[in-house]
C-alpha positions in Angstrom: -18.1 -14.7 26.0 -19.3 -11.1 26.4 -21.1 -10.1 23.1 -20.6 -6.5 22.0 -23.0 -6.5 19.1 -26.1 -5.2 20.8 -26.8 -1.8 19.3 -28.1 -0.8 15.9 -24.8 0.5 14.6 -23.2 -2.8 15.4 -26.0 -4.7 13.6 -25.4 -2.8 10.5 -21.7 -3.6 10.7 -22.5 -7.3 11.1 -24.8 -7.3 8.0 -22.2 -5.5 5.9 -19.9 -8.6 6.2 -16.8 -6.4 6.5 -13.7 -8.5 5.8 -10.7 -8.8 8.0 -8.6 -7.1 5.3 -10.9 -4.1 5.2 -11.1 -3.8 8.9 -7.4 -3.9 9.4 -6.8 -1.4 6.6 -9.3 1.0 8.3 -8.0 0.8 11.9 -4.4 0.8 10.7 -1.3 -0.8 12.1 -1.1 1.3 15.2 -3.9 -0.7 16.8 -3.6 -4.4 15.7 -0.7 -6.4 14.3 -1.7 -9.5 12.3 0.5 -12.5 13.1 -1.2 -15.2 10.9 -4.4 -15.6 9.0 -4.7 -19.2 7.8 -8.1 -18.7 6.3 -7.0 -15.6 4.4 -7.9 -12.0 4.7 -11.3 -12.2 2.9 -13.0 -13.8 5.9 -15.9 -11.7 7.3 -15.8 -10.0 10.7 -19.2 -9.8 12.3 -18.4 -8.3 15.6 -16.1 -8.3 18.6 -16.4 -10.5 21.7 -14.4 -10.5 25.0 -13.4 -13.9 26.4 -15.4 -14.6 29.5 -14.4 -17.5 31.7 -18.0 -17.7 33.0 -19.5 -17.8 29.5 -17.5 -20.2 27.4 -19.7 -19.8 24.3 -17.9 -18.2 21.3 -20.0 -16.9 18.5 -19.0 -17.4 14.9 -17.5 -14.5 12.9 -16.3 -12.5 15.8 -12.8 -11.2 16.7 -12.3 -12.7 20.2 -10.4 -10.4 22.6 -8.4 -12.8 24.8 -8.0 -10.4 27.7 -5.7 -11.7 30.4 -4.5 -14.7 28.4 -0.7 -15.1 28.0 -0.1 -15.7 24.3 2.7 -18.1 25.2 0.6 -20.3 27.5 -1.3 -23.5 27.0 -4.5 -21.6 27.7 -3.8 -19.5 24.6 -3.6 -22.6 22.5 -6.9 -23.8 23.9 -8.6 -20.5 23.2 -7.4 -20.5 19.6 -8.6 -24.1 19.2 -12.0 -23.3 20.6 -12.3 -20.1 18.6 -11.6 -22.0 15.4 -14.1 -24.8 16.3 -16.8 -22.1 16.9 -16.1 -20.4 13.6 -14.6 -17.2 15.1 -12.6 -15.0 12.7 -9.7 -14.7 15.0 -8.2 -14.2 18.4 -6.6 -11.0 19.7 -3.9 -11.3 22.4 -2.1 -8.6 24.4 1.0 -6.9 23.1 3.5 -9.4 24.6 4.4 -11.8 21.7 5.7 -15.2 22.8 9.2 -16.1 21.7 9.5 -19.8 22.2 5.8 -20.6 21.9 5.2 -18.6 18.7 5.6 -21.6 16.4 3.1 -23.6 18.5 0.6 -20.8 18.5 0.8 -20.5 14.7 0.5 -24.3 14.2 -2.6 -24.4 16.3 -4.0 -21.4 14.4 -3.4 -23.2 11.1 -5.2 -26.3 12.3 -8.1 -24.3 13.7 -8.4 -21.9 10.8 -8.5 -18.8 13.1 -6.4 -15.7 12.7 -4.1 -14.6 15.5 -3.5 -10.9 16.1 -1.8 -8.8 18.8 -2.9 -5.6 20.4 -0.3 -2.8 20.2 1.2 -1.7 23.5 -0.3 1.9 23.4 -3.9 0.8 22.7 -5.5 -0.5 25.9 -8.3 -3.1 25.8 -11.1 -0.7 26.4 -9.7 1.6 23.7 -9.4 -1.3 21.4 -13.1 -2.2 21.8 -14.1 1.4 20.8 -11.7 1.5 17.9 -12.9 -1.9 16.5 -16.5 -0.8 16.9 -15.8 2.4 15.0 -13.8 0.5 12.4 -16.5 -2.1 11.8 -19.2 0.6 11.6 -17.2 2.8 9.1 -15.5 0.1 7.0 -18.5 -0.4 4.8 -19.2 3.3 4.2 -18.5 4.4 0.6 -15.9 7.1 0.1 -16.8 10.7 -0.7 -18.1 10.8 -4.3 -15.5 13.0 -5.7 -13.2 12.0 -8.6 -10.6 10.9 -7.7 -11.5 9.7 -4.2 -8.8 10.4 -1.6 -6.7 7.5 -0.4 -7.6 6.2 3.0 -6.1 8.5 5.7 -5.5 11.3 3.2 -7.3 14.0 5.2 -6.1 16.9 3.0 -7.4 15.1 -0.1 -10.7 14.5 1.8 -11.0 18.2 2.7 -10.4 19.2 -0.9 -13.0 16.7 -2.0 -15.6 18.0 0.4 -14.8 21.6 -0.5 -15.6 20.8 -4.2 -18.9 19.2 -3.2 -20.1 22.1 -0.9 -18.6 25.1 -2.7 -16.8 26.4 0.3 -13.6 26.1 2.4 -13.3 23.1 4.7 -11.5 22.2 7.9 -11.4 18.8 9.5 -10.9 18.9 13.3 -10.5 16.5 16.2 -12.7 16.6 19.3 -10.3 19.1 20.9 -10.7 21.6 18.0 -7.3 20.9 16.6 -7.0 21.2 12.8 -6.1 17.9 11.2 -6.5 19.1 7.6 -7.9 21.9 5.6 -8.9 22.5 2.0 -6.7 24.4 -0.4 -9.3 27.1 -0.9 -7.5 30.2 0.3 -9.1 33.1 -1.6 -10.7 35.7 0.6 -10.9 33.5 3.6 -12.4 35.0 6.7 -10.2 36.1 9.7 -11.3 33.2 11.9 -10.4 30.6 9.3 -7.0 32.3 8.8 -6.3 32.2 12.6 -7.4 28.6 12.9 -5.3 27.3 10.0 -2.2 29.3 11.1 -2.5 28.1 14.7 -3.5 24.6 13.6 -6.4 24.8 16.1 -9.4 27.0 16.8 -8.4 29.9 19.0 -9.0 29.2 22.7 -11.3 32.2 23.2 -13.5 31.0 20.3 -13.6 27.4 21.7 -14.7 28.8 25.1 -17.4 30.9 23.4 -18.8 28.0 21.4 -18.8 25.8 24.5 -20.6 28.4 26.5 -23.2 28.7 23.8 -23.8 25.0 23.9 -22.6 24.4 20.4 -20.4 21.3 21.2 -23.1 19.8 23.3 -25.5 20.0 20.3 -22.8 18.9 17.8 -21.8 15.8 19.7 -25.3 14.6 20.3 -26.8 14.8 16.8 -26.0 13.3 13.4 -27.5 16.3 11.7 -25.7 19.3 10.1 -25.7 22.5 12.2 -26.1 25.7 10.3 -25.2 29.3 11.2 -26.2 32.2 8.9 -23.7 34.8 7.9 -23.2 37.6 10.5 -21.4 40.7 9.2 -17.9 39.7 8.1 -18.4 36.2 9.6 -19.6 34.0 6.7 -22.2 31.3 6.6 -21.0 28.1 8.3 -22.0 24.4 8.4 -20.6 21.8 10.8 -21.3 18.1 11.2 -19.8 15.6 13.7 -17.9 12.5 12.4 -18.7 9.4 14.4 -18.6 5.6 14.0 -19.9 2.9 16.2 -21.2 5.4 18.8 -17.7 7.0 19.1 -17.2 10.7 18.2 -14.0 11.1 16.1 -14.1 14.8 15.2 -16.0 17.2 13.0 -16.0 18.7 9.5 -16.5 22.5 9.2 -17.6 24.4 6.1 -17.4 28.2 5.5 -18.6 30.2 2.5 -15.8 32.1 0.7 -15.5 35.3 -1.3 -19.1 36.2 -0.5 -20.4 33.3 -2.6 -23.3 31.2 -1.1 -22.7 27.5 -0.5 -24.0 24.9 -2.9 -27.8 24.4 -2.6 -27.2 20.8 -1.4 -24.3 21.7 0.8 -25.9 20.4 4.0 -26.8 17.0 2.4 -23.3 16.7 0.9 -21.7 17.5 4.2 -23.8 14.9 6.0 -22.8 12.2 3.5 -19.1 13.3 3.6 -19.0 13.2 7.4 -20.2 9.5 7.3 -17.5 8.7 4.7 -14.9 10.7 6.8 -15.1 8.2 9.7 -12.8 5.7 8.1 -10.3 8.4 7.1 -10.2 9.9 10.7 -10.0 6.5 12.3 -7.1 5.5 10.0 -5.3 8.8 10.6 -5.7 8.5 14.3 -4.5 4.9 14.7 -1.6 5.2 12.2 0.4 7.2 14.6 3.9 8.5 14.5 5.3 5.1 15.5 4.6 3.5 12.2 6.0 6.4 10.2 9.2 6.3 12.4 9.5 2.6 11.6 9.1 3.3 7.9 11.7 6.1 8.0 14.2 3.9 9.9 13.7 1.0 7.5 14.2 3.3 4.4 17.4 4.7 5.9 18.7 1.2 6.6 17.9 -0.1 3.1 19.7 3.0 1.6 22.8 2.0 3.6 22.7 5.0 5.9 20.6 3.9 8.8 21.0 2.0 12.1 20.1 -1.6 12.3 19.8 -1.3 16.1 17.3 1.6 15.8 15.1 -0.3 13.4 15.3 -3.4 15.6 14.1 -1.4 18.6 11.3 0.3 16.8 10.2 -2.8 14.9 10.8 -5.4 17.6 12.9 -7.3 15.1 16.0 -9.3 16.1 19.0 -7.4 14.7 21.2 -10.4 14.5 18.9 -12.9 12.8 18.6 -13.5 9.0 16.5 -11.2 6.9 15.9 -10.4 3.2 14.3 -7.8 1.0 11.7 -8.3 -1.7 11.0 -5.6 -4.4 7.4 -5.5 -5.6 6.1 -3.8 -8.7 3.0 -3.8 -10.9 2.7 -4.2 -14.6 5.4 -4.1 -17.3 7.5 -1.6 -15.3 8.5 -2.0 -11.7 5.9 0.3 -10.3 2.2 1.0 -10.3 0.5 2.5 -13.3 -0.4 6.2 -12.9 -4.0 5.3 -12.2 -3.1 2.8 -9.5 -3.3 3.9 -5.9 0.1 2.9 -4.5 -1.1 3.1 -0.9 -3.5 0.3 -1.6 -0.7 -1.9 -2.7 1.4 -1.1 0.3 -1.5 -2.0 2.6 -2.2 -5.2 0.8 1.5 -6.1 1.0 1.6 -5.6 4.8 -1.6 -7.6 5.3 -0.5 -10.5 3.1 2.9 -10.7 4.7 1.5 -10.7 8.1 -1.1 -13.3 7.1 1.8 -15.6 6.2 3.3 -15.2 9.6 6.2 -12.9 8.8 7.6 -10.0 10.7 8.2 -7.3 8.1 8.0 -3.6 7.2 6.9 -2.2 3.9 8.7 0.8 2.5 7.3 2.8 -0.5 10.1 3.3 -3.0 9.4 5.5 -6.0 6.1 3.8 -7.1 7.2 0.3 -6.1 7.5 -1.3 -2.7 10.4 -2.8 -0.7 9.5 -5.5 1.8 12.0 -6.1 4.6 11.3 -9.5 6.1 13.1 -10.3 9.4 13.4 -13.2 11.8 13.9 -15.8 9.1 15.0 -19.3 9.8 18.6 -19.7 10.9 19.2 -22.5 8.4 20.2 -20.8 5.1 18.3 -23.2 2.9 15.2 -22.9 5.0 15.4 -19.1 5.0 15.8 -19.1 1.3 12.8 -21.3 0.9 10.8 -18.9 3.1 11.6 -16.0 0.9 10.7 -17.9 -2.2 7.4 -19.0 -0.8 6.6 -15.5 0.3 7.5 -13.9 -3.1 5.5 -16.5 -5.0 2.4 -16.0 -2.7 2.6 -12.2 -3.0 2.8 -12.3 -6.8 -0.2 -14.6 -7.0 -2.3 -12.9 -4.4 -1.6 -9.3 -5.5 -2.1 -10.2 -9.2 -5.5 -11.7 -8.3 -6.5 -8.7 -6.2 -5.3 -5.9 -8.5 -6.1 -7.7 -11.8 -2.6 -6.8 -13.1 0.7 -8.7 -13.4 2.8 -8.3 -10.3 6.5 -8.9 -10.3 8.6 -9.7 -7.2 12.4 -9.5 -7.1 13.9 -11.6 -4.4 16.9 -10.4 -2.5 19.4 -12.8 -1.0 19.1 -13.8 2.6 21.6 -11.9 4.7 22.7 -12.8 8.3 21.6 -9.6 10.0 19.7 -6.4 9.6 22.9 -4.4 9.1 23.4 -6.1 5.7 19.9 -5.5 4.4 21.0 -2.9 1.9 22.8 -5.5 -0.1 19.7 -7.7 -0.2 17.7 -4.7 -1.4 20.1 -4.1 -4.3 19.7 -7.7 -5.4 15.9 -7.5 -5.1 15.7 -4.3 -7.2 18.0 -5.7 -9.9 15.9 -8.8 -10.2 12.7 -6.8 -10.4 14.1 -4.6 -13.1 15.1 -7.6 -15.1 11.7 -9.1 -14.7 10.2 -6.0 -16.2 12.4 -6.5 -19.3 12.0 -10.3 -19.4 10.0 -11.7 -22.3 8.7 -14.8 -20.5 5.8 -15.1 -18.2 7.6 -15.5 -14.9 6.8 -13.0 -12.1 9.3 -14.0 -9.4 13.0 -14.2 -9.7 16.4 -13.9 -7.9 19.5 -12.3 -9.5 20.8 -15.7 -10.5 17.6 -16.5 -12.4 17.8 -13.4 -14.6 21.6 -12.9 -14.6 21.8 -12.6 -18.4 19.1 -9.9 -18.5 20.8 -8.0 -15.7 24.1 -8.3 -17.4 22.9 -6.8 -20.7 21.1 -4.1 -18.8 24.3 -3.1 -17.1 26.3 -3.3 -20.3 23.8 -1.1 -22.0 23.8 1.3 -19.1 27.6 1.5 -19.2 27.4 2.4 -22.9 24.7 5.0 -22.6 27.1 8.0 -22.8 29.4 6.4 -25.4 29.7 8.5 -28.6 29.4 6.2 -31.6 30.5 7.3 -35.1 27.8 8.9 -37.2 26.0 6.9 -39.8 25.8 3.5 -38.2 23.3 1.0 -39.7 20.7 1.5 -37.0 21.0 5.3 -37.3 20.4 5.1 -41.0 17.4 2.9 -40.5 15.9 5.2 -37.9 16.3 8.1 -40.2 14.5 6.2 -43.0 11.7 5.2 -40.7 11.2 8.8 -39.6 11.2 10.1 -43.1 9.0 7.5 -44.7 7.0 6.2 -41.8 8.5 2.7 -42.1 9.1 0.0 -39.5 12.5 -1.2 -40.5 14.0 -0.7 -37.0 11.3 -2.8 -35.5 11.8 -5.4 -38.1 15.5 -5.6 -37.5 15.0 -5.9 -33.8 12.6 -8.8 -34.2 14.9 -10.6 -36.6 17.9 -10.3 -34.3 15.9 -11.2 -31.2 14.7 -14.4 -32.9 18.3 -15.5 -34.0 17.6 -14.9 -37.6 14.5 -17.3 -37.6 12.4 -15.7 -40.3 9.2 -17.6 -39.5 9.4 -16.8 -35.7 10.2 -13.1 -36.4 7.4 -12.8 -38.9 4.9 -14.3 -36.4 6.0 -11.8 -33.7 5.3 -9.0 -36.2 2.1 -10.5 -37.6 3.7 -10.7 -41.0 3.9 -13.3 -43.8 7.5 -14.7 -44.0 7.9 -13.3 -47.5 6.9 -9.8 -46.3 9.7 -10.1 -43.7 12.2 -11.2 -46.3 11.3 -8.2 -48.4 11.9 -5.9 -45.4 15.2 -7.5 -44.7 16.2 -6.7 -48.3 15.1 -3.1 -47.7 17.2 -3.0 -44.5 20.3 -4.1 -46.3 19.7 -1.6 -49.0 18.9 1.4 -46.8 21.5 0.8 -44.0 24.2 -1.2 -45.7 24.0 -3.6 -42.7 25.8 -6.9 -43.4 23.7 -9.5 -41.4 26.4 -12.1 -42.0 28.9 -10.1 -40.0 28.9 -11.0 -36.2 30.4 -7.6 -35.3 27.7 -5.7 -37.3 24.9 -7.8 -35.6 26.3 -7.2 -32.1 26.6 -3.5 -32.7 23.1 -3.3 -34.1 21.7 -5.2 -31.1 23.4 -2.9 -28.6 22.2 0.2 -30.4 18.7 -1.2 -30.5 18.8 -1.8 -26.7 20.1 1.7 -26.1 17.2 3.1 -28.2 14.8 1.0 -26.2 16.1 2.3 -22.9 15.8 5.9 -24.1 12.1 5.3 -25.0 11.1 3.6 -21.8 13.9 3.8 -19.2 12.0 2.7 -16.1 13.3 3.2 -12.6 17.0 3.2 -12.2 18.2 1.3 -9.0 21.7 1.8 -8.0 24.3 -0.4 -9.8 25.4 -3.5 -8.0 28.8 -2.9 -6.3 
């Protein structure tokens, strides 16, 4: 095996014990596609090695690039076995996935405990080596220390964070002087910055002048910040290269604005920001247009307006094989809390699904995520079991990773991609019901929570119904508002516990006698006859309507 860990940058990456999950999140889905990870995603990656027939030794902790090995061959099975026995993290094959031999490859990987990954078609082997070196070098670098930190790949957010640190305007450029992002600082910007932003690249004449002056030669060969003093109307400027693993990824430029000097520590802040920018630039570069096109095609299909054939072509999914949709949300509502970074959850979903050997695409959907899983087993019972296992695993793993309760609604298995919109509706209904359920379950199908879905749909249908004034619940609500009471809450607890005074009192942390007193007040204030089935039913429906008005949550389309 040819070892690629010989330089100092590589040694630092090895010592950082970067995990497979972190490395894949940095390099993005445009470079590597994870097929299976039997040892999980928290395994460390210590380096990259290239399979060498003349040097059979495989070092532990490396990603082994199986150059020239057909993933569907017996040789591939042998390579995975040897890699697992040597303690390698995983094996990377070329872009041609095996069809008939895929099951055998995964079985061997499970036995060996080694991950199996595939290189994407557009990233050649020599490019992959450079990207992985850069990814390992940058994966352990802390983000720019600006609250809140930009999400990985959010270059505009990164530019704004750097601008806040240095007290000037910022552009982030690639090695061809094309503008990838710029800060939102627009007051009194100089003419050169205005031309650069409008044209999305530095004007050619300016690039030629900087090249002739030797600026780029100096920039690409140093880790230091280059400084140029203000000259007439041209403000003070700083620039620093962004590199990782010996590869230059781009540069960050800073210019003073409105005649104000840059922050005293601007050079130091820019140097630190440039190191942190490596992961962002690498992620941005490798997550190309292809993955965004896949996401757009999947979203259109799940909304019932897209082409199954188009998604199948872009995703390399079989259009005529069974698939299903899972809806994933965090917390007590089917979506992340405001402080939660949704992009992190989407990335974790993709990684965990791939680690379990599934072909899928994750689609952000209003704060929650839809997971379209394709190429399921042709046997309906087996396919259904696959979806159940995946949903249960996702709920457990994401709950452990995020520290919050994760709910997963399971859509029904449908025979082909063209029917995926129906599975999506089922999954979202199940997730919505889970958010309202009072038990501890986190995974469900429509049939598991049918009663909850039914009442939600009944309440939704009654939302615009005009009830006569002065109903019992309306009178209780008016009394609570006037006197600061809790009679509405008490009535809801009593009805929800089927008139069991002891259970209702426990749910409210009251003594049963205190609850009985409140029930007497309820009857006196509202005139509600708790012995009347009609009165109880109407009160419960009104309470449900009030509860929806207070916390409506996402509204998926009604089931046809």
